[in-house]
N, C-alpha and C positions, 0 to 999 in steps of 0.2 A: 192751034186752039189754046185757049186760056181757060183753065178751071178755076172756080172760086168757091170758097167756103165763107158764108155770111152768117152773122149772128142772129139777123132778123130779116123780115120782108123788105124793110126800107133799104138796107144795104144791098140785098139780093137784086131788087128792082133797080136800083141806081147803077149798079155794075153792069147788069144785063143791058139796060137801055143805053148806057154810054158805049158799051161795047157794039151794039147794033149801030148807033150813030157813026161810029168811026170804022165800021166794017170789019171788026175783030170778032171771029167766032168765039163764043164763051158758053160754057155749060157749068151748072152748079154741082157740087159735091156736098154731101152731108155726113158721110162716113167713109171708113176705110174701104168697106165693100164697094161704095159708089166710086171711090177713087180707082180701085182695081178695075172696075167695069169700064170706066172712062179711058184708062191706060190701055186696055185691051182692045178698045174699038176706035180710038182717035190719035192722031199724032199731036201730043200735048207738048207745048213749048214752055208753059209757065203755069204756076199755081198761085192764086192770091188767097192768103189766109187771114181771116179776122180773128184777132187774139181774144175777142170776147167769147170765143168757143175754144178755150185753151186745150181741152182734153183731145178733141179731134184734131186741132191745129198742130199740136205737138206729135200726135201720132202720124200725121201726114209728113211732117219734117223728118221724123225718125225713119219712116218707111223709105223715103226718097235719099236720106243721107246716112243710111246705115254703114258703119265702117266696114271696108272690105267688100262691099256690094259691087258686083259687076253688072247690075241691072242697067239697061239702056236708059231707064228713067233718070239715072244720076245726072244727065245733062239738062234736066228740066230746071229752070230758074224758079226760085221761091220768093215771093214777096209777102211780108206779113205786116199787118197794120193794126193799130190799137189805140185806145185813149192815151193822151200824153200823161195822165196821172198814174198810169199802170207801168212806170218805168221798168219794174222788175220783169213783167212779161215781155216788154220790148227787148230788154237785155237777154232774156232767156232764149227768145227767138233767134237773136244774133248767134249766141253760143251753140245753139241747137243745129245751126247750118243754114238759116234763111240768108239769102243773098242780098235782100234789101229789106229794111225794117223802117216803117214810117209811122208817124203819128197819124191818127185819124184824120186830123185837119189837113195835113200835107197830102195824104192820100186823096182825100175828097177834092181838094183844090186842083190837083193835077191828074185826075183820073183819066181823061181822054189821052193825054200824052203817055201816061204810064201804060195803058192798055196797047196803045200803038207801038211802044217800045218793047213791050213783052212779046208781042206777035211777031215783030220784025227782027227781034233779037238785037236791037240797038241798046245803048245804054239807057238805064232807067234811073 
């Protein structure tokens, strides 16, 4: 399963529809509480974070990448994406522990392959 945090309905719809098209189970999160609920009831392989929702996105990264954490969730891959003009957010996501950071254009252009790669644990 892939979880996703999207800044607006357009991105949420695009991610969900593409996931359905390629046969990847995907569910939304909007908060840390929703993240915790999804982690408790689903085998999560990856999380996609829209950096246009920076507060929640960075909370999620911190939750999964806390130093010294022995949580099983630490194996979950994190992909963050955002507008190319927000280089500072893209760099902060890398520094915080996101495995892959993409511009919104690169994410959108390769969404089907990205979702398939996240679900199958191949390189993204």
